[in-house]
C-alpha positions as CSV (number, residue, x, y, z in Angstrom):
1,M,12.8,36.3,1.2
2,N,15.3,36.3,-1.6
3,D,17.7,39.3,-1.4
4,G,19.5,38.4,-4.7
5,N,22.1,36.1,-3.1
6,M,22.5,32.8,-5.0
7,I,25.0,30.3,-6.3
8,I,26.0,31.3,-9.8
9,S,28.1,28.4,-10.8
10,D,28.8,25.0,-9.2
11,T,32.1,23.4,-10.2
12,T,34.3,20.5,-9.0
13,I,38.0,20.1,-9.7
14,R,39.8,16.8,-10.3
15,T,43.6,17.0,-10.1
16,L,45.8,14.5,-11.9
17,I,49.6,14.2,-11.6
18,V,51.0,12.6,-14.7
19,K,54.4,11.8,-16.2
20,G,55.1,12.9,-19.8
21,I,53.7,15.5,-22.2
22,D,52.2,12.7,-24.3
23,E,50.0,11.7,-21.3
24,V,49.0,15.4,-20.9
25,E,48.0,15.5,-24.6
26,R,46.1,12.2,-24.3
27,I,44.1,13.4,-21.4
28,K,43.4,16.7,-23.1
29,H,42.2,14.9,-26.2
30,L,39.9,12.5,-24.2
31,N,38.3,15.4,-22.3
32,R,38.4,18.2,-24.8
33,D,34.6,18.7,-25.1
34,E,33.6,18.4,-21.5
35,H,36.0,20.2,-19.2
36,I,38.1,23.2,-18.7
37,F,41.9,22.5,-18.2
38,K,44.7,24.0,-16.3
39,V,48.1,22.4,-16.8
40,D,51.2,23.2,-14.7
41,K,54.7,21.7,-15.1
42,I,55.7,20.8,-11.5
43,A,59.0,19.0,-12.1
44,R,61.0,17.6,-15.0
45,D,58.5,15.7,-17.2
46,I,55.8,15.8,-14.4
47,Y,52.6,17.7,-14.8
48,R,49.6,18.6,-12.7
49,I,46.4,18.7,-14.7
50,E,43.2,20.3,-13.2
51,L,40.0,19.1,-14.9
52,I,37.3,21.6,-14.0
53,Y,33.8,20.1,-14.2
54,R,30.8,22.4,-14.4
55,V,28.1,20.7,-12.2
56,G,25.5,23.5,-12.5
57,D,25.2,27.0,-13.8
58,N,22.5,29.6,-13.1
59,M,24.0,32.3,-15.3
60,N,21.9,31.1,-18.3
61,E,18.7,31.7,-16.4
62,R,19.3,35.4,-16.0
């Protein structure tokens, strides 16, 4: 019996720690069409980049 509960979106997150804003921009450019980004500066010239991959999505089926 389906009571309406379901997984709406399946994502995975890859975290990169990089040095330099040029590396941040390079990674953004390489992945611009495929992933959602979150960039945080965590120290002087050190950045954490989260690449969010959409594995599956059931919202389009509704």
